[in-house]
DSSP file (Angstrom, degrees, kcal/mol; ACC not computed):
  #  RESIDUE AA STRUCTURE BP1 BP2  ACC     N-H-->O    O-->H-N    N-H-->O    O-->H-N    TCO  KAPPA ALPHA  PHI   PSI    X-CA   Y-CA   Z-CA
    1    1 A X     >        0   0    0      0, 0.0     4,-1.8     0, 0.0     5,-0.2   0.000 360.0 360.0 360.0 -48.2  -16.2  -33.5  -32.5
    2    2 A X  H  >  +     0   0    0      1,-0.2     4,-2.0     2,-0.2     5,-0.2   0.792 360.0  55.6 -68.6 -28.9  -14.0  -30.6  -33.3
    3    3 A X  H  > S+     0   0    0      2,-0.2     4,-1.9     1,-0.2    -1,-0.2   0.859 105.8  52.0 -69.7 -35.0  -16.5  -28.3  -31.5
    4    4 A X  H  > S+     0   0    0      2,-0.2     4,-2.5     1,-0.2    -2,-0.2   0.893 110.6  49.0 -60.7 -41.7  -16.2  -30.4  -28.3
    5    5 A X  H  X S+     0   0    0     -4,-1.8     4,-2.5     2,-0.2     5,-0.2   0.896 110.8  48.2 -67.1 -43.6  -12.4  -30.2  -28.5
    6    6 A X  H  X S+     0   0    0     -4,-2.0     4,-1.9     2,-0.2    -1,-0.2   0.901 111.6  50.8 -65.9 -39.4  -12.4  -26.5  -28.9
    7    7 A X  H  X S+     0   0    0     -4,-1.9     4,-2.7     2,-0.2    -2,-0.2   0.933 110.6  49.1 -64.7 -46.5  -14.8  -26.1  -26.0
    8    8 A X  H  X S+     0   0    0     -4,-2.5     4,-2.4     1,-0.2    -2,-0.2   0.927 112.3  48.1 -59.7 -46.0  -12.6  -28.2  -23.8
    9    9 A X  H  X S+     0   0    0     -4,-2.5     4,-1.8     2,-0.2    -1,-0.2   0.877 111.8  49.7 -63.2 -36.8   -9.5  -26.2  -24.7
   10   10 A X  H  X S+     0   0    0     -4,-1.9     4,-0.7    -5,-0.2    -2,-0.2   0.956 111.5  49.0 -65.2 -49.8  -11.4  -22.9  -24.1
   11   11 A X  H >X S+     0   0    0     -4,-2.7     3,-1.0     1,-0.2     4,-0.5   0.933 112.0  49.6 -57.1 -49.2  -12.6  -24.1  -20.7
   12   12 A X  H 3< S+     0   0    0     -4,-2.4     3,-0.2     1,-0.3    -1,-0.2   0.820 119.6  34.9 -61.2 -39.3   -9.1  -25.2  -19.7
   13   13 A X  H 3X S+     0   0    0     -4,-1.8     4,-2.1     1,-0.2    -1,-0.3   0.247  89.6  94.0-104.7  11.3   -7.4  -21.9  -20.7
   14   14 A X  H <X S+     0   0    0     -3,-1.0     4,-2.4    -4,-0.7     5,-0.2   0.889  84.0  55.0 -69.8 -33.2  -10.2  -19.5  -19.7
   15   15 A X  H  X S+     0   0    0     -4,-0.5     4,-1.6    -3,-0.2    -1,-0.2   0.885 108.0  48.1 -65.4 -36.6   -8.5  -19.0  -16.4
   16   16 A X  H  > S+     0   0    0     -4,-0.2     4,-0.9     2,-0.2    -1,-0.2   0.880 111.0  52.2 -67.9 -43.7   -5.3  -18.0  -18.1
   17   17 A X  H >X S+     0   0    0     -4,-2.1     3,-0.6     1,-0.2     4,-0.5   0.907 108.6  49.7 -56.6 -46.0   -7.2  -15.6  -20.3
   18   18 A X  H >< S+     0   0    0     -4,-2.4     3,-1.2     1,-0.2     4,-0.3   0.898 108.9  51.1 -58.0 -44.1   -8.9  -14.0  -17.4
   19   19 A X  H >< S+     0   0    0     -4,-1.6     3,-1.1     1,-0.3    -1,-0.2   0.647  91.6  77.3 -74.9 -15.5   -5.7  -13.5  -15.5
   20   20 A X  H << S+     0   0    0     -4,-0.9    -1,-0.3    -3,-0.6    -2,-0.2   0.775  87.5  61.3 -70.5 -22.6   -4.0  -11.8  -18.7
   21   21 A X  T << S+     0   0    0     -3,-1.2     2,-0.3    -4,-0.5    -1,-0.3   0.773  90.9  91.4 -71.2 -18.3   -6.0   -8.6  -17.8
   22   22 A X  S <  S-     0   0    0     -3,-1.1    25,-0.1    -4,-0.3     5,-0.1  -0.553  86.5-113.8 -81.0 133.8   -4.2   -8.5  -14.6
   23   23 A X    >   -     0   0    0     20,-0.3     3,-1.7    -2,-0.3     4,-0.5  -0.323  24.8-121.4 -63.1 148.9   -1.0   -6.6  -14.2
   24   24 A X  G >> S+     0   0    0      1,-0.3     3,-1.0     2,-0.2     4,-0.5   0.765 109.9  65.4 -67.0 -20.9    2.0   -8.9  -13.5
   25   25 A X  G >4 S+     0   0    0      1,-0.2     3,-0.8     2,-0.2     6,-0.3   0.794  88.1  69.9 -65.4 -27.7    2.7   -7.0  -10.2
   26   26 A X  G <4 S+     0   0    0     -3,-1.7     3,-0.3     1,-0.3    -1,-0.2   0.811  99.7  45.6 -65.5 -27.9   -0.6   -8.4   -9.0
   27   27 A X  G <4 S+     0   0    0     -3,-1.0    81,-0.4    -4,-0.5    -1,-0.3   0.577 120.3  42.9 -88.7 -10.9    0.9  -12.0   -8.8
   28   28 A X    X<  +     0   0    0     -3,-0.8     3,-2.2    -4,-0.5    -1,-0.3  -0.668  67.9 174.7-129.5  78.5    4.0  -10.6   -7.1
   29   29 A X  T 3  S+     0   0    0     -3,-0.3    78,-0.1     1,-0.3    -1,-0.1   0.735  76.7  60.7 -59.3 -25.8    2.8   -8.1   -4.5
   30   30 A X  T 3  S+     0   0    0     76,-0.3     2,-1.0     1,-0.2    -1,-0.3   0.587  86.8  78.1 -77.1 -10.3    6.3   -7.6   -3.2
   31   31 A X    <   +     0   0    0     -3,-2.2    -1,-0.2    -6,-0.3    -3,-0.1  -0.711  54.6 114.4-103.8  81.5    7.7   -6.3   -6.6
   32   32 A X    >   +     0   0    0     -2,-1.0     3,-1.3     3,-0.0    -1,-0.2   0.299  32.8 127.9-131.6   4.2    6.4   -2.7   -6.6
   33   33 A X  T 3  S+     0   0    0     -3,-0.3     3,-0.1     1,-0.2    -3,-0.0  -0.397  70.6  27.4 -66.3 139.8    9.6   -0.6   -6.4
   34   34 A X  T 3  S+     0   0    0      1,-0.3     2,-0.3    -2,-0.1    -1,-0.2   0.341  87.9 125.2  91.5  -4.5    9.9    2.1   -9.1
   35   35 A X    <   -     0   0    0     -3,-1.3    -1,-0.3     1,-0.1     2,-0.1  -0.671  55.1-131.5 -91.4 143.9    6.2    2.7   -9.7
   36   36 A X     >  -     0   0    0     -2,-0.3     4,-2.2    -3,-0.1     5,-0.1  -0.287  31.6-102.2 -78.2 172.4    4.6    6.1   -9.5
   37   37 A X  H  > S+     0   0    0      2,-0.2     4,-1.9     1,-0.2    23,-0.1   0.832 124.2  50.0 -63.9 -32.5    1.4    6.6   -7.5
   38   38 A X  H  > S+     0   0    0      2,-0.2     4,-2.4     1,-0.2     5,-0.2   0.909 109.3  50.5 -64.6 -47.1   -0.6    6.7  -10.7
   39   39 A X  H  > S+     0   0    0      1,-0.2     4,-3.0     2,-0.2    -2,-0.2   0.939 109.9  51.7 -62.4 -43.1    1.0    3.5  -11.9
   40   40 A X  H  X S+     0   0    0     -4,-2.2     4,-3.2     1,-0.2     5,-0.2   0.924 108.1  51.0 -63.9 -41.0    0.2    1.8   -8.6
   41   41 A X  H  X S+     0   0    0     -4,-1.9     4,-1.9     2,-0.2    -1,-0.2   0.869 109.8  49.4 -60.6 -36.8   -3.4    2.8   -8.8
   42   42 A X  H  X S+     0   0    0     -4,-2.4     4,-1.2     2,-0.2    -2,-0.2   0.932 110.2  52.0 -66.3 -43.4   -3.6    1.4  -12.3
   43   43 A X  H >X S+     0   0    0     -4,-3.0     3,-1.3     1,-0.2     4,-1.1   0.963 107.8  51.7 -53.9 -49.9   -2.1   -1.8  -11.0
   44   44 A X  H 3< S+     0   0    0     -4,-3.2     3,-0.5     1,-0.3    -1,-0.2   0.867 105.3  55.9 -56.4 -36.2   -4.6   -2.0   -8.2
   45   45 A X  H 3< S+     0   0    0     -4,-1.9    -1,-0.3     1,-0.2    -2,-0.2   0.809 108.3  48.7 -63.8 -25.3   -7.5   -1.6  -10.6
   46   46 A X  H << S+     0   0    0     -3,-1.3    -1,-0.2    -4,-1.2     2,-0.2   0.636  87.5 106.0 -89.2 -13.5   -6.3   -4.5  -12.6
   47   47 A X     <  -     0   0    0     -4,-1.1     6,-0.1    -3,-0.5   -23,-0.0  -0.457  51.3-161.6 -72.3 134.8   -5.8   -6.9   -9.6
   48   48 A X  S    S+     0   0    0     -2,-0.2     2,-0.5   -29,-0.1    -1,-0.2   0.842  75.1  76.5 -80.4 -39.3   -8.4   -9.7   -9.1
   49   49 A X  S  > S-     0   0    0      1,-0.2     4,-2.1   -23,-0.1     3,-0.4  -0.693  74.8-148.2 -82.7 116.7   -7.5  -10.4   -5.5
   50   50 A X  H  > S+     0   0    0     -2,-0.5     4,-3.0     1,-0.2     5,-0.2   0.882  96.0  51.2 -54.9 -47.7   -9.2   -7.5   -3.3
   51   51 A X  H  > S+     0   0    0      1,-0.2     4,-2.2     2,-0.2    -1,-0.2   0.881 110.5  49.0 -61.2 -40.5   -6.4   -7.6   -0.6
   52   52 A X  H  > S+     0   0    0     -3,-0.4     4,-1.6     2,-0.2    -1,-0.2   0.889 112.0  49.6 -63.4 -40.7   -3.7   -7.3   -3.3
   53   53 A X  H  X S+     0   0    0     -4,-2.1     4,-2.3     2,-0.2    -2,-0.2   0.916 109.4  51.2 -57.9 -49.3   -5.6   -4.4   -4.8
   54   54 A X  H  X S+     0   0    0     -4,-3.0     4,-2.6     1,-0.2     5,-0.2   0.903 106.4  55.4 -57.0 -42.5   -5.9   -2.7   -1.5
   55   55 A X  H  X S+     0   0    0     -4,-2.2     4,-1.7     1,-0.2    -1,-0.2   0.860 107.6  47.1 -64.9 -35.6   -2.3   -3.0   -0.9
   56   56 A X  H  X S+     0   0    0     -4,-1.6     4,-1.9     2,-0.2    -1,-0.2   0.826 112.1  52.5 -74.7 -31.2   -1.4   -1.3   -4.2
   57   57 A X  H  X S+     0   0    0     -4,-2.3     4,-2.5     2,-0.2    -2,-0.2   0.901 109.2  48.1 -68.1 -35.0   -3.9    1.4   -3.4
   58   58 A X  H  X S+     0   0    0     -4,-2.6     4,-2.5     2,-0.2    -2,-0.2   0.852 110.4  51.7 -70.7 -31.5   -2.4    2.0    0.0
   59   59 A X  H  X S+     0   0    0     -4,-1.7     4,-1.9    -5,-0.2    -1,-0.2   0.897 110.8  48.3 -65.8 -37.7    1.1    2.1   -1.5
   60   60 A X  H  X S+     0   0    0     -4,-1.9     4,-2.9     1,-0.2     5,-0.2   0.944 112.0  48.8 -67.4 -46.8   -0.1    4.7   -4.0
   61   61 A X  H  X S+     0   0    0     -4,-2.5     4,-3.0     1,-0.2     5,-0.2   0.914 109.1  55.0 -61.1 -41.3   -1.8    6.8   -1.1
   62   62 A X  H  X S+     0   0    0     -4,-2.5     4,-2.6     2,-0.2    -1,-0.2   0.904 109.3  45.9 -57.7 -41.7    1.5    6.5    0.9
   63   63 A X  H  X S+     0   0    0     -4,-1.9     4,-2.5     2,-0.2     5,-0.2   0.940 112.9  50.1 -65.1 -44.6    3.5    8.0   -2.0
   64   64 A X  H  X S+     0   0    0     -4,-2.9     4,-1.7     1,-0.2    -2,-0.2   0.890 111.6  48.2 -62.9 -40.2    1.0   10.7   -2.5
   65   65 A X  H  X S+     0   0    0     -4,-3.0     4,-2.9    -5,-0.2     5,-0.3   0.941 110.2  51.8 -63.5 -44.1    1.0   11.6    1.3
   66   66 A X  H  X S+     0   0    0     -4,-2.6     4,-2.3     1,-0.2    -2,-0.2   0.908 111.5  47.5 -63.1 -38.7    4.8   11.7    1.5
   67   67 A X  H  X S+     0   0    0     -4,-2.5     4,-1.8     2,-0.2    -1,-0.2   0.851 111.2  50.2 -69.6 -33.8    4.9   14.0   -1.5
   68   68 A X  H  X S+     0   0    0     -4,-1.7     4,-2.0    -5,-0.2    -2,-0.2   0.938 113.7  45.9 -67.3 -48.2    2.2   16.3    0.0
   69   69 A X  H  X S+     0   0    0     -4,-2.9     4,-2.3     1,-0.2    -2,-0.2   0.885 113.3  47.8 -58.9 -40.8    4.1   16.5    3.3
   70   70 A X  H  X S+     0   0    0     -4,-2.3     4,-2.0    -5,-0.3    -1,-0.2   0.868 111.2  50.0 -73.9 -33.2    7.3   17.1    1.9
   71   71 A X  H  X S+     0   0    0     -4,-1.8     4,-2.4     2,-0.2    -1,-0.2   0.880 110.7  49.5 -61.9 -40.0    6.0   19.8   -0.4
   72   72 A X  H  X S+     0   0    0     -4,-2.0     4,-2.4     2,-0.2    -2,-0.2   0.876 112.9  47.6 -69.6 -39.6    4.3   21.6    2.5
   73   73 A X  H  X S+     0   0    0     -4,-2.3     4,-2.1     2,-0.2    -2,-0.2   0.908 110.2  53.6 -73.6 -32.5    7.6   21.4    4.6
   74   74 A X  H  X S+     0   0    0     -4,-2.0     4,-1.8     1,-0.2    -2,-0.2   0.955 109.0  49.1 -60.2 -52.4    9.5   22.7    1.6
   75   75 A X  H  X S+     0   0    0     -4,-2.4     4,-1.6     1,-0.2     3,-0.4   0.920 110.1  50.1 -53.6 -47.1    7.2   25.6    1.3
   76   76 A X  H  X>S+     0   0    0     -4,-2.4     5,-2.0     1,-0.2     4,-0.7   0.861 106.1  54.3 -59.6 -34.0    7.5   26.4    4.8
   77   77 A X  H  <5S+     0   0    0     -4,-2.1     3,-0.3     1,-0.2    -1,-0.2   0.803 105.9  54.5 -70.3 -29.6   11.2   26.3    4.7
   78   78 A X  H  <5S+     0   0    0     -4,-1.8    -1,-0.2    -3,-0.4    -2,-0.2   0.893 104.7  55.7 -64.0 -40.1   11.1   28.9    1.9
   79   79 A X  H  <5S-     0   0    0     -4,-1.6    -1,-0.2    -5,-0.2    -2,-0.2   0.639 124.4-103.7 -70.0 -18.3    9.0   31.1    4.1
   80   80 A X  T  <5S+     0   0    0     -4,-0.7    -3,-0.2     1,-0.4     2,-0.2   0.324  79.2 127.6 113.1  -8.8   11.6   31.1    6.8
   81   81 A X      < -     0   0    0     -5,-2.0    -1,-0.4    -6,-0.1     2,-0.3  -0.500  64.8-108.9 -76.7 150.5   10.0   28.6    9.2
   82   82 A X        -     0   0    0     -2,-0.2     2,-0.3    -3,-0.1    -1,-0.1  -0.616  34.0-116.7 -83.7 147.3   12.1   25.8   10.3
   83   83 A X        -     0   0    0     -2,-0.3     2,-0.5    -6,-0.1    -1,-0.1  -0.578  22.3-170.4 -84.0 138.0   11.2   22.3    9.0
   84   84 A X        +     0   0    0     -2,-0.3     3,-0.2     1,-0.1     4,-0.1  -0.932  21.0 156.3-121.8 101.2   10.1   19.6   11.2
   85   85 A X     >  +     0   0    0     -2,-0.5     4,-2.3     1,-0.2     5,-0.2   0.147  38.7 109.6-114.1  20.3   10.0   16.5    9.1
   86   86 A X  H  > S+     0   0    0      1,-0.2     4,-2.8     2,-0.2     5,-0.2   0.884  80.7  51.2 -59.4 -39.7   10.4   13.9   12.0
   87   87 A X  H  > S+     0   0    0     -3,-0.2     4,-2.0     2,-0.2    -1,-0.2   0.898 111.0  48.3 -68.7 -33.7    6.7   12.8   11.5
   88   88 A X  H  > S+     0   0    0      1,-0.2     4,-2.8     2,-0.2     5,-0.2   0.959 112.4  48.3 -68.2 -48.0    7.4   12.3    7.8
   89   89 A X  H  X S+     0   0    0     -4,-2.3     4,-3.1     2,-0.2     5,-0.2   0.881 112.2  47.4 -53.7 -45.7   10.5   10.4    8.5
   90   90 A X  H  X S+     0   0    0     -4,-2.8     4,-2.1     2,-0.2    -1,-0.2   0.872 112.7  50.3 -73.3 -27.6    8.8    8.1   11.1
   91   91 A X  H  X S+     0   0    0     -4,-2.0     4,-1.8    -5,-0.2    -2,-0.2   0.926 113.4  45.2 -68.0 -44.7    5.9    7.5    8.8
   92   92 A X  H  X S+     0   0    0     -4,-2.8     4,-2.7     2,-0.2    -2,-0.2   0.924 115.7  46.9 -59.6 -49.0    8.2    6.6    6.0
   93   93 A X  H  X S+     0   0    0     -4,-3.1     4,-2.3    -5,-0.2    -2,-0.2   0.862 108.9  53.4 -63.1 -36.9   10.4    4.4    8.2
   94   94 A X  H  X S+     0   0    0     -4,-2.1     4,-1.9    -5,-0.2    -1,-0.2   0.907 111.9  45.4 -65.2 -43.0    7.5    2.6    9.8
   95   95 A X  H  X S+     0   0    0     -4,-1.8     4,-2.8     2,-0.2     5,-0.2   0.940 112.3  53.0 -64.5 -47.5    6.1    1.6    6.3
   96   96 A X  H  X S+     0   0    0     -4,-2.7     4,-2.3     1,-0.2    -2,-0.2   0.890 111.0  44.5 -50.5 -47.6    9.5    0.6    5.1
   97   97 A X  H  X S+     0   0    0     -4,-2.3     4,-2.7     2,-0.2    -1,-0.2   0.877 112.1  52.5 -71.0 -35.1   10.1   -1.7    8.0
   98   98 A X  H  X S+     0   0    0     -4,-1.9     4,-1.8     1,-0.2    -2,-0.2   0.908 111.5  46.7 -63.3 -42.4    6.7   -3.2    7.8
   99   99 A X  H  X S+     0   0    0     -4,-2.8     4,-1.3     2,-0.2    -2,-0.2   0.881 113.0  50.5 -63.3 -39.3    7.2   -3.9    4.1
  100  100 A X  H  < S+     0   0    0     -4,-2.3     4,-0.4    -5,-0.2    -2,-0.2   0.926 112.2  45.5 -54.6 -53.9   10.6   -5.3    4.9
  101  101 A X  H  < S+     0   0    0     -4,-2.7     3,-0.3     1,-0.2    -1,-0.2   0.805 121.7  36.5 -60.9 -38.4    9.4   -7.6    7.5
  102  102 A X  H >X S+     0   0    0     -4,-1.8     3,-1.5    -5,-0.2     4,-0.5   0.578  89.8  91.9 -95.0 -14.0    6.5   -8.9    5.7
  103  103 A X  G >< S+     0   0    0     -4,-1.3     3,-0.8     1,-0.3    -1,-0.2   0.775  79.3  59.8 -57.1 -34.2    7.8   -9.0    2.2
  104  104 A X  G 34 S+     0   0    0     -4,-0.4    -1,-0.3    -3,-0.3    -2,-0.1   0.780 108.9  46.3 -70.5 -20.9    8.9  -12.6    2.3
  105  105 A X  G <4 S+     0   0    0     -3,-1.5     2,-0.4    -4,-0.1    -1,-0.2   0.476  83.8 119.1 -90.8  -8.5    5.3  -13.7    3.0
  106  106 A X    <<  +     0   0    0     -3,-0.8   -76,-0.3    -4,-0.5     2,-0.3  -0.531  28.7 133.3 -80.9 125.7    3.7  -11.7    0.4
  107  107 A X    >   -     0   0    0     -2,-0.4     3,-2.0     3,-0.2     7,-0.2  -0.946  66.3-104.4-153.7 159.4    1.8  -13.6   -2.2
  108  108 A X  T 3  S+     0   0    0    -81,-0.4   -56,-0.2     1,-0.3   -57,-0.1   0.768 122.1  46.4 -62.0 -21.5   -1.7  -13.2   -3.7
  109  109 A X  T 3  S+     0   0    0      1,-0.2     2,-1.4     2,-0.0    -1,-0.3   0.405  85.0  94.3-101.8   6.9   -3.0  -16.1   -1.7
  110  110 A X    <>  +     0   0    0     -3,-2.0     4,-2.3     1,-0.2     5,-0.2  -0.562  47.7 163.5 -92.0  74.5   -1.4  -15.0    1.6
  111  111 A X  H  >  +     0   0    0     -2,-1.4     4,-3.6     1,-0.2     5,-0.3   0.929  69.2  54.2 -59.3 -49.7   -4.6  -13.1    2.8
  112  112 A X  H  > S+     0   0    0     -3,-0.2     4,-2.5     1,-0.2    -1,-0.2   0.895 110.6  43.9 -51.0 -45.3   -3.5  -12.9    6.4
  113  113 A X  H  > S+     0   0    0      2,-0.2     4,-2.8     1,-0.2     5,-0.2   0.955 116.1  49.3 -66.9 -48.5   -0.1  -11.2    5.7
  114  114 A X  H  X S+     0   0    0     -4,-2.3     4,-2.6     1,-0.2    -2,-0.2   0.936 110.2  49.8 -57.1 -47.0   -1.9   -8.8    3.1
  115  115 A X  H  X S+     0   0    0     -4,-3.6     4,-2.6    -5,-0.2    -1,-0.2   0.947 112.2  49.3 -62.0 -42.0   -4.6   -7.9    5.6
  116  116 A X  H  X S+     0   0    0     -4,-2.5     4,-2.3    -5,-0.3    -2,-0.2   0.963 112.7  46.4 -55.0 -53.6   -1.9   -7.2    8.2
  117  117 A X  H  X S+     0   0    0     -4,-2.8     4,-2.4     1,-0.2    -1,-0.2   0.854 110.8  52.1 -56.2 -40.1    0.1   -5.0    5.9
  118  118 A X  H  X S+     0   0    0     -4,-2.6     4,-2.9    -5,-0.2    -1,-0.2   0.911 108.6  51.4 -61.4 -47.0   -3.1   -3.2    4.8
  119  119 A X  H  X S+     0   0    0     -4,-2.6     4,-2.8     2,-0.2     5,-0.3   0.880 110.3  49.9 -64.1 -36.6   -4.0   -2.4    8.4
  120  120 A X  H  X S+     0   0    0     -4,-2.3     4,-3.1    -5,-0.2     5,-0.4   0.968 110.2  48.9 -63.1 -50.5   -0.4   -1.1    9.0
  121  121 A X  H  X S+     0   0    0     -4,-2.4     4,-2.7     1,-0.2     5,-0.2   0.951 114.9  46.1 -50.7 -54.2   -0.7    1.1    6.0
  122  122 A X  H  X S+     0   0    0     -4,-2.9     4,-2.6     1,-0.2    -2,-0.2   0.952 116.6  42.0 -60.0 -51.4   -4.1    2.4    7.1
  123  123 A X  H  X S+     0   0    0     -4,-2.8     4,-2.3     1,-0.2     5,-0.2   0.946 116.5  47.4 -68.8 -45.0   -3.2    3.1   10.8
  124  124 A X  H  X S+     0   0    0     -4,-3.1     4,-2.6    -5,-0.3     5,-0.2   0.896 113.2  51.2 -64.3 -39.5    0.3    4.6   10.0
  125  125 A X  H  X S+     0   0    0     -4,-2.7     4,-2.3    -5,-0.4    -1,-0.2   0.928 110.1  47.5 -56.7 -48.5   -1.4    6.8    7.4
  126  126 A X  H  X S+     0   0    0     -4,-2.6     4,-1.8    -5,-0.2    -2,-0.2   0.868 112.5  49.0 -65.6 -35.9   -4.0    8.0    9.7
  127  127 A X  H  X S+     0   0    0     -4,-2.3     4,-2.5     2,-0.2    -1,-0.2   0.936 112.0  49.7 -61.9 -48.2   -1.4    8.8   12.4
  128  128 A X  H  X S+     0   0    0     -4,-2.6     4,-2.3     1,-0.2    -2,-0.2   0.882 110.0  50.5 -62.3 -37.3    0.8   10.7    9.9
  129  129 A X  H  X S+     0   0    0     -4,-2.3     4,-1.9     2,-0.2    -1,-0.2   0.867 108.9  51.1 -75.3 -33.1   -2.1   12.7    8.7
  130  130 A X  H  <>S+     0   0    0     -4,-1.8     5,-2.5    -5,-0.2     4,-0.3   0.965 113.2  45.2 -66.0 -46.2   -3.1   13.7   12.3
  131  131 A X  H ><5S+     0   0    0     -4,-2.5     3,-1.0     1,-0.2    -2,-0.2   0.857 110.0  55.8 -67.8 -33.8    0.4   14.8   13.0
  132  132 A X  H 3<5S+     0   0    0     -4,-2.3    -1,-0.2     1,-0.2    -2,-0.2   0.894 109.4  46.6 -61.5 -40.5    0.5   16.7    9.6
  133  133 A X  T 3<5S-     0   0    0     -4,-1.9    -1,-0.2    -3,-0.2    -2,-0.2   0.344 124.3-104.7 -88.5   5.2   -2.6   18.6   10.6
  134  134 A X  T < 5S+     0   0    0     -3,-1.0     2,-1.1    -4,-0.3     3,-0.3   0.548  80.7 128.8  88.1   8.9   -1.2   19.4   14.1
  135  135 A X     >< +     0   0    0     -5,-2.5     4,-2.2    -6,-0.2     5,-0.2  -0.379  18.0 148.4 -94.9  60.7   -3.2   16.9   16.2
  136  136 A X  H  >  +     0   0    0     -2,-1.1     4,-3.1     1,-0.2    -1,-0.2   0.909  66.6  56.1 -59.6 -45.6   -0.3   15.4   17.9
  137  137 A X  H  > S+     0   0    0     -3,-0.3     4,-2.7     1,-0.2    -1,-0.2   0.949 111.0  44.6 -48.8 -53.9   -2.2   14.7   21.2
  138  138 A X  H  > S+     0   0    0      1,-0.2     4,-2.4     2,-0.2    -1,-0.2   0.862 112.9  51.1 -62.7 -36.6   -4.8   12.7   19.3
  139  139 A X  H  X S+     0   0    0     -4,-2.2     4,-2.1     2,-0.2    -1,-0.2   0.870 110.0  50.9 -68.6 -38.8   -2.1   10.9   17.2
  140  140 A X  H  X S+     0   0    0     -4,-3.1     4,-3.1     2,-0.2    -2,-0.2   0.954 110.9  47.4 -61.1 -49.0   -0.2   10.0   20.4
  141  141 A X  H  X S+     0   0    0     -4,-2.7     4,-2.5     1,-0.2    -2,-0.2   0.892 113.1  48.2 -60.9 -40.1   -3.3    8.6   22.0
  142  142 A X  H  X S+     0   0    0     -4,-2.4     4,-2.4     2,-0.2    -1,-0.2   0.898 111.9  49.9 -64.4 -38.7   -4.2    6.6   18.9
  143  143 A X  H  X S+     0   0    0     -4,-2.1     4,-2.4     2,-0.2    -2,-0.2   0.940 111.9  47.0 -65.2 -49.2   -0.7    5.3   18.7
  144  144 A X  H  X S+     0   0    0     -4,-3.1     4,-1.5     2,-0.2     5,-0.2   0.925 111.4  52.3 -57.1 -47.1   -0.7    4.3   22.4
  145  145 A X  H  X S+     0   0    0     -4,-2.5     4,-1.9     1,-0.2    -1,-0.2   0.876 110.1  49.2 -55.6 -45.0   -4.1    2.6   22.0
  146  146 A X  H  X S+     0   0    0     -4,-2.4     4,-2.6     1,-0.2     6,-0.3   0.897 108.9  51.2 -69.4 -37.9   -2.9    0.6   19.1
  147  147 A X  H  < S+     0   0    0     -4,-2.4    -1,-0.2     1,-0.2    -2,-0.2   0.839 114.0  44.5 -62.8 -28.4    0.2   -0.5   20.9
  148  148 A X  H  < S+     0   0    0     -4,-1.5    -1,-0.2    -5,-0.2    -2,-0.2   0.816 116.8  47.2 -84.3 -36.2   -1.9   -1.7   23.8
  149  149 A X  H  < S+     0   0    0     -4,-1.9     2,-0.2    -5,-0.2    -2,-0.2   0.875 121.3   9.2 -74.5 -45.1   -4.5   -3.4   21.4
  150  150 A X     <  -     0   0    0     -4,-2.6    -1,-0.0    -5,-0.2     0, 0.0  -0.714  68.9-112.0-136.1 179.3   -2.2   -5.3   19.1
  151  151 A X              0   0    0     -2,-0.2    -4,-0.1     1,-0.2    -3,-0.0   0.201 360.0 360.0-100.9  14.4    1.3   -6.3   18.5
  152  152 A X              0   0    0     -6,-0.3    -1,-0.2   -36,-0.0    -5,-0.1   0.463 360.0 360.0 -86.2 360.0    1.8   -4.1   15.5
């Protein structure tokens, strides 16, 4: 009799035990401020929902890209070249606006919103990387094509 009760209790609480491995941020995807890129990657590895994990990976990649761009521009400024950080600012602002507009709808079960935000991170990151490498014409064409294709 005791064995059956223990089995029933274990079955009922097994979902909570499995979720314990997950970082608390995985259940609140809009609470990510103050984490470093490495911390965001660690959070992403612990998330059970793939879309939430992707979002934390994209956030970590965003931080990493911004650091890379700013370091590069800072190094150029030391060498005497004038810095042009407009592409960095536009990338940062675009991501910030997307996060702000979609943050109210972010939840682990809001798959459509998570997918949309993940697409914004991917596209914005790709355009910023093209601009960073000097492929402004290709970045402009991609940006125009995305405007025509979607409402993002």
